[in-house]
N, C-alpha and C positions, 0 to 999 in steps of 0.2 A: 578522173572517174574511178567510182567505186568497183573493185575486183571482188566477184562472186565465185566461190568453190561450191559446185551442186555436187552434191553426193546422193546418188540413186542406190536405193537396195532394190536390185533387179527381182528378188523372189518376192517382194511385199505384194500384199492383194493376192495371195495364195498362187503367187508367182507370174503375176500379171503386169508386176512394176517394169519389167524390162520392155514389154510392148509400148510404153509410154516415152521412150529416150527419144526416139526420132522427132516426134513431136514437140517435146520439151526443148530439142535443142532449136528447133526451127522456130519456136515463139521466142525465144531467148536471142536468136540471132536477128529476127524481125524487131525485136525492142533496141537492138544496139547495145546489148549490155557486155561487160568484158568479163568473160566467164570460163572456168574450166569445169569440166563434167567427168567425174570418176564413178565408178561403180564398187559395191563392197563385196566382198568374197568370203565374208565369215562373221560369225556373231562376235560383236565386239569392234569390228574393223572401223565402223562410222565414228567411234572414240577416237581411234588413233588417227585416222584422216582429218578429222576436226582440229585435233591438237596440231597437227602438221600445217594446216592450212593458217590456223591463228598464228603460228611461229614464222611462216612465210610471208605474213601482212596482208592476208586477204580481209576485206571488211566486212563480208557476208557471208555466213556459212549456210547453206540451205539444206534442208533435211527431206530428201525425195523418197517417201515410203509412208508408213504407217505410224502408230504410236511407238511402236519398239523404236524405229530408225529417228524418231523424235527425240526419243529418251536417249538414245546413243550421242546424237549431237549435244544436247543439253549437257551430257557429263564430260563430252570432249571440252566443249565451251568453259564449264566451270572449272575443269581440272587446268585449263590453259591458264584460265585466269588465276588460279590458286597460287600455280606454280611461277607466276610473273613472266609468262610468255607473251601475255598481251590479250587483247579483247577483241571480240568482233560480234556483229548483229547477228541475229538468226532469223531465216526464211524458212518457210514450209512448203512443200508441194505434195498435196493429199493424194497418195496413191495406194494407200493400205485397206484393210478391211473395215476398221473402225472410224478411223481418223477423227478420235474424241478430242485428242490435243488442240488441233486446228479448230473443231467446232467450239470447244471451251474458251479458246481464246478470241473468237470473234471472227476467224478468217474464213473464207471461202472453203469447200469441202470438194471442188472440181479442179482437177490440175491445171487446166489451162487458164482459170481465173486467178489461182495463185501465181502462176508464172508471171502474170501481166502485173500483178499487185507488186513484184518485185522491182520493179521499174519507177515506183512511187518513193516518196521520202517520209511517209508516215511511219513512226515507230512509237512503241510504248514500252516502258519498264514493267516487267512482271516479276512476282515473286517467285522461287523456287523451292521445292522441298528437298529436306536433307534425311536421309533413313539410315539406321545402324540396326544390324541384328540379322539372323538368319544366316543366309549364305552370304551375306556382305558386313561381316563385322568392322571392316575398314570403312564402310559408308557408301552409300550410292544416292546420288541426286536424283529427283523427279519433277516434272511440270505440270501433270495433270491430278494424278491421285493414286493413294494407295487402297487396295483391296484385301480385306483378311476375313478368311473364313470362305462363306458360301459364293461371295463375288470373284474370289480366287480361284476357285473351283470351277465355276463356270467357264473362265478365261482357259483354264486346263483342258477342259473338255472340248471347247469349241476349237482351241487350235488343232485338235486332231482330225476334223472334219477335212476330207480331200476335195468334196464337191459342194460345199456349202461355204459361203462366204458373207461378209455384211452383218448387218444387224439380223437377217433370218439365221445365221449361223449361232448368234447369241441366245437368241429367244428358245431354239431347239436343244441346245445346251444348258439354258437354265431350267427347263422343263424336265431334262434328263437328269441333271444334279440334284432337284428335289428328292429323287430316290435313292441318291448316292450320299448325299450329304445333308442330313436331316436332324442328326443328334448335334447339339451345339456343345462346343467345349467350355469349361467354366474359365471366364477370363477376367483378369483386373484391368481395367482401363482409367488410366490417369491423364487428366488434361487440364493444364495450367492447376489450379489449387481443388481441382474434383476428382473424386475417386469414385466408381462404378465397379461393382463385384458381381457379376450374373453370368448365367449360361447366354452365351450370345452367338448367334448364327452368324452374323455380319457386323464387321466395322468398317467403316469407309471413311479415308480422311482425304478430303478433297482442295486440292488447289484450283481445280477448274470447273466444271458443271457436270460433265457428261462422262459415263462408261459404259463399255460394252455396245458400243454404235448406237444407243437409243435408251439408255436407262440413266433418268436425270437425278443423279445422287445429290446434286448440289444445285436446284434450279435457279438459285439466287446468288450463287458461289461468284466471287470476283478474285480474280489472280493478281491483285495490285494492293490487298487490304492486310497484308501480313496476318492473315488468318485462315486455319483451315474450317472448313465445313465438315463436321461430322455427323455421320449416321451410325446410330448403333441399334441393332436389330435383336431383340431377346429370343429364346426358344419358342416357337410357335409349331403348329402340326402342319401338314402337308398342304391342306387346304387353303390354309391362313397364308401359306407361302405362295402359292399360286395366286391369290388375289393380291398379295403384296406386291407381286411382279406388275401386276397390271398399275398398282400405285406409282411404283418407281417409273415405268414408262412415261406416265402423265406428269410426273414430278409432283405428286398429290401426297407422298407418305408423311410429310409434316403433321402431327396431331393423331396419328394412328396410336392406339395404346401400347403396341409393341416396339414403337421406334422412337428413339429419343434423337432428336436432331440438336446440336449446339456447336459452338465456336471454340476454338482454341489455337494458342500459338505454339505450343507442345504437346505432344501426345506420345504415352508408352502404352503398349498393350502387353500383359504378361498372361502366358497360360498357365492356370494353377491346376487345372486337371484337362487332360488331352493336349492337343498339340494346333499350332496355327498354320495352314497354307496363306500365303500372302503372294502379291504382284505388286509391282510398281509401274504405272504406265502401260500394263500388259505384260511385264517382263516379270518372270518368275523370281522372287526373293528367297522364297523357302517352301516346301512342300510339308515339312513337320517342324515348324520353328516354335521357340518357346517364349521368345522377348524381342519386341521391334520398338525402336523409339523414332520419333519424326519431328521435325520441328520446322519453321519456315524461315526462309532467309530473304527478307525483304527487298524487292527492287534489285535483284540480281542480274536479271537478263534483259536486253534489248531486242525486241521482237519486230519484225516487219509487220505491219497491220493494214 
């Protein structure tokens, strides 16, 4: 029988993660799964717990939380694999704010549906992204996507809201950020054999499909094609930024004169003038970075789906 390590972030979902623990344990027990449940106590704890679980022989490590928890479990699994400690499949229980990784991978975004899915045998191999630069010169893995510029600032702003969560928090943060981050830095963007140098408000490098709880940055994205879906937005005025937000919610930004969409295996972004704030899976990579490089690692992770 497969052994499951369930890692719950009790402060996910603006502190509501702990409220789901009893229900999660109840359903896991009903399903007859062999599991141990632990909770995280600090930032980065899920990475350590995941590596320990892999080394201890667990077959599945489950991220119970939001995109940040998923990111930490991904990093723990990949670090364990790179260190020769072993491998394990990944499961997800969505109890976070955005749950974009789960949505992008075609998983349910209700916690009980996710728990019941763990009992099935369906798995798929997905690509993983690798980022270097900013606050992580040694590198960091990501599963869903990297946001540079406006996208990152929206995430930073929404994280500060105490009484607003989910997609509404990102909508309000996006509108607020238009008046905070409206002057684009001059960036050199290289992907495969292409080079773009322009003032860019936002660069999104997507392995998945959605960020910010409802912004479809890569509506046709596939996590198993060894390609990033790129969105590059040049400098526009504030009204155009608002109109573009609507397009991104609808996933209809392709074809807009200010937006370039393309595909690439490797991407580097360098600030020629100004600096670049960036996140990966909602986790801050830097607030004033100068150079970031990203590449796809094909078929690196087995995901219960």
